[in-house]
C-alpha positions as CSV (number, residue, x, y, z in Angstrom):
1,X,28.3,29.3,-37.0
2,X,26.0,26.5,-38.4
3,X,24.3,26.1,-35.0
4,X,23.7,29.8,-34.9
5,X,22.0,29.7,-38.3
6,X,19.9,26.7,-37.4
7,X,18.8,28.3,-34.1
8,X,17.8,31.5,-36.0
9,X,15.7,29.4,-38.3
10,X,13.9,27.8,-35.3
11,X,13.3,31.1,-33.7
12,X,11.9,32.4,-37.0
13,X,9.4,29.5,-37.1
14,X,8.3,30.5,-33.6
15,X,9.1,29.2,-30.2
16,X,6.6,29.1,-27.3
17,X,7.4,30.3,-23.8
18,X,10.0,28.4,-21.9
19,X,8.4,25.6,-20.0
20,X,11.1,24.7,-17.5
21,X,13.6,27.6,-17.2
22,X,15.0,30.5,-19.3
23,X,17.5,28.1,-20.9
24,X,14.7,25.9,-22.4
25,X,12.2,26.5,-25.2
26,X,9.7,24.5,-27.2
27,X,9.4,24.6,-31.0
28,X,6.1,24.6,-32.9
29,X,6.5,20.9,-33.6
30,X,6.8,20.2,-29.8
31,X,10.5,19.6,-29.6
32,X,12.4,21.0,-26.6
33,X,15.7,22.8,-27.1
34,X,18.2,24.0,-24.5
35,X,19.6,27.5,-25.1
36,X,23.1,27.8,-23.8
37,X,24.6,31.1,-22.4
38,X,27.3,31.1,-25.2
39,X,24.6,31.2,-27.9
40,X,24.6,27.6,-28.9
41,X,21.7,25.2,-28.5
42,X,20.9,21.5,-28.5
43,X,17.8,19.3,-28.3
44,X,16.7,18.1,-24.9
45,X,17.1,14.3,-24.8
46,X,14.1,12.4,-23.6
47,X,14.6,9.6,-21.1
48,X,14.3,6.1,-22.4
49,X,10.8,4.8,-21.7
50,X,12.1,1.4,-20.4
51,X,14.4,3.2,-18.1
52,X,11.6,5.3,-16.7
53,X,9.4,2.2,-16.1
54,X,12.3,0.5,-14.3
55,X,12.7,3.6,-12.1
56,X,9.1,3.7,-10.9
57,X,8.4,0.0,-10.8
58,X,8.1,-1.4,-7.2
59,X,11.1,-3.4,-6.3
60,X,10.9,-6.7,-4.5
61,X,13.5,-9.1,-3.2
62,X,13.7,-12.7,-2.2
63,X,16.6,-12.3,0.1
64,X,16.4,-14.9,2.8
65,X,15.1,-13.9,6.3
66,X,15.8,-15.6,9.6
67,X,12.9,-15.3,12.0
68,X,13.3,-15.2,15.8
69,X,11.2,-17.2,18.2
70,X,9.3,-14.3,19.7
71,X,5.8,-13.0,20.3
72,X,5.3,-9.2,20.0
73,X,2.7,-7.1,21.7
74,X,-0.8,-6.8,20.4
75,X,-1.6,-3.5,18.7
76,X,-4.7,-1.9,17.1
77,X,-4.1,-1.7,13.3
78,X,-7.7,-0.9,12.1
79,X,-10.6,0.8,13.8
80,X,-13.5,2.7,12.3
81,X,-17.1,2.6,11.2
82,X,-18.5,-0.2,9.0
83,X,-20.4,1.0,5.9
84,X,-22.9,-1.7,6.5
85,X,-23.5,-1.1,10.2
86,X,-23.8,2.7,9.7
87,X,-27.0,2.0,7.7
88,X,-28.6,0.6,10.8
89,X,-26.8,2.1,13.8
90,X,-25.8,5.7,14.3
91,X,-23.2,5.0,17.1
92,X,-22.5,1.4,17.6
93,X,-21.1,0.7,14.1
94,X,-17.4,0.3,14.5
95,X,-15.0,-2.6,13.7
96,X,-11.6,-3.0,15.2
97,X,-8.8,-5.4,14.3
98,X,-5.8,-5.9,16.5
99,X,-2.6,-7.4,15.0
100,X,-0.1,-9.6,16.8
101,X,3.2,-10.7,15.1
102,X,4.8,-14.0,16.2
103,X,7.9,-15.8,15.2
104,X,7.6,-19.5,15.5
105,X,9.8,-22.3,14.1
106,X,11.3,-20.0,11.5
107,X,7.9,-18.7,10.4
108,X,6.5,-15.1,10.7
109,X,2.8,-15.4,11.8
110,X,0.3,-12.6,11.8
111,X,-2.6,-13.1,14.2
112,X,-5.7,-11.0,13.6
113,X,-8.2,-10.3,16.3
114,X,-11.4,-8.7,15.0
115,X,-14.1,-7.1,17.1
116,X,-17.4,-6.2,15.4
117,X,-19.8,-3.8,17.3
118,X,-22.9,-6.0,16.9
119,X,-23.8,-9.3,18.5
120,X,-25.0,-10.5,15.1
121,X,-21.7,-10.5,13.3
122,X,-22.6,-13.5,11.2
123,X,-25.8,-11.9,9.9
124,X,-23.9,-8.8,8.7
125,X,-20.5,-10.2,7.6
126,X,-20.7,-13.9,7.6
127,X,-17.3,-15.5,8.5
128,X,-13.7,-15.3,7.6
129,X,-13.5,-17.7,4.6
130,X,-10.5,-19.7,3.5
131,X,-9.2,-18.2,0.2
132,X,-10.5,-14.7,0.9
133,X,-8.1,-11.9,1.9
134,X,-7.3,-8.7,3.7
135,X,-5.9,-6.4,1.0
136,X,-3.3,-3.9,2.1
137,X,-2.6,-1.0,-0.3
138,X,0.9,0.5,0.2
139,X,2.1,4.0,-0.3
140,X,4.5,2.8,-3.0
141,X,1.6,1.5,-5.1
142,X,1.9,-2.2,-4.3
143,X,-1.1,-4.2,-3.1
144,X,-0.4,-7.1,-0.7
145,X,-3.2,-9.6,-0.4
146,X,-3.0,-11.5,2.9
147,X,-4.9,-14.7,2.0
148,X,-6.6,-16.5,4.8
149,X,-5.6,-20.2,5.0
150,X,-8.1,-21.1,7.7
151,X,-11.8,-20.3,8.3
152,X,-13.1,-18.5,11.4
153,X,-16.7,-18.1,12.5
154,X,-17.7,-15.3,14.9
155,X,-18.2,-15.7,18.6
156,X,-21.3,-13.7,19.3
157,X,-21.7,-12.1,22.7
158,X,-25.3,-10.9,22.9
159,X,-25.0,-9.8,26.5
160,X,-22.1,-7.5,25.7
161,X,-23.2,-6.4,22.2
162,X,-20.3,-7.5,20.0
163,X,-18.9,-10.3,18.0
164,X,-15.3,-11.4,17.7
165,X,-13.3,-13.3,15.1
166,X,-9.7,-14.6,15.3
167,X,-7.5,-16.0,12.6
168,X,-3.8,-16.2,11.7
169,X,-1.7,-16.6,8.6
170,X,1.9,-16.9,7.6
171,X,3.7,-14.0,6.0
172,X,5.9,-14.9,3.0
173,X,9.5,-13.6,2.7
174,X,8.4,-11.5,-0.2
175,X,5.5,-10.0,1.8
176,X,7.8,-9.2,4.7
177,X,10.2,-7.3,2.4
178,X,7.3,-5.4,0.9
179,X,5.5,-4.6,4.1
180,X,8.5,-3.3,5.9
181,X,9.4,-0.9,3.1
182,X,6.2,1.2,2.8
183,X,3.3,2.4,5.0
184,X,-0.2,1.1,4.5
185,X,-2.6,3.7,3.1
186,X,-5.7,1.6,2.5
187,X,-7.2,-1.7,3.6
188,X,-10.0,-3.8,2.2
189,X,-11.4,-6.7,4.2
190,X,-13.1,-9.4,2.2
191,X,-15.6,-11.1,4.5
192,X,-17.6,-14.1,3.2
193,X,-20.7,-11.8,2.7
194,X,-19.2,-8.5,1.7
195,X,-16.0,-6.4,1.3
196,X,-15.4,-3.2,3.3
197,X,-12.7,-0.6,3.7
198,X,-11.7,0.3,7.3
199,X,-9.8,3.2,8.8
200,X,-6.1,2.5,9.5
201,X,-4.9,3.5,13.0
202,X,-1.3,2.5,12.6
203,X,-0.1,2.9,9.0
204,X,3.6,2.2,9.9
205,X,2.8,-0.9,11.9
206,X,4.7,-3.3,9.8
207,X,7.7,-1.0,9.3
208,X,8.0,-0.7,13.1
209,X,7.2,-4.3,14.1
210,X,8.6,-6.6,11.4
211,X,12.3,-5.8,12.1
212,X,11.7,-7.1,15.7
213,X,11.1,-10.5,14.3
214,X,14.1,-10.6,12.1
215,X,17.5,-11.9,13.3
216,X,20.6,-9.9,12.7
C-alpha cells in the first residue's frame, strides 16, 4: 500500500515518456523507476562507475608464449597513396609495405619491406629512424607502437622509379597478445621527415598470422 501511495505521488509530480520500455519511466528530477505489472515500482539501479570502466577497459596479458623456429610467407599489409606524393604526382604516388613474420631463437620478429613510388625516397621521407615507430590503431581502442630498433636508409632505384626500405623489430609478448585479439583499423608511419597514414590492405593480418608462430 505504501509503494502505491509513493508511486501516485511521483505520477502527480509528472513523469516523462518511458525511455527504454513501457515498464520504465523518468521522474522530473531525472530518476528512472521501473513499473511492475503488479502495480509496484522500484528505482532503477545505476551500474557502478568503476565496474563500467573495468568492463570497457582493454585487457592485456603477460601469459608466456613459446615461439616456433619458422618463417612465414610475405604478405602486403599496407598499400595506398601518400599524402605528400599526391601533391606532386597524380598517379605514381603510392606506398606499399609487405610484412613477414619470423620465429627465431624464441623471438617473434616482424620484417617490414617498404616500397615508395619515387626514386627520391630520401628527399620526401628521409629514413627509418631508430626510436620512431609504426603506430597500429586496433578496433578495440588500443594503440600499438612498433618502435624501430635499427635505422634504415632507402635504396633508390632511379632507373625503375622507386625506393625501398627494409627493417625488422621484435614483437613483445604483450604486443603479440594484443595484436592477435583485434583487427587493425588505422596505421601511422613516422618517417624521419614526416608522419603519414596509409591504407590497410589486410586488417586481420596479425590475427591470422601470429598463431602460426606460437607453439601449442
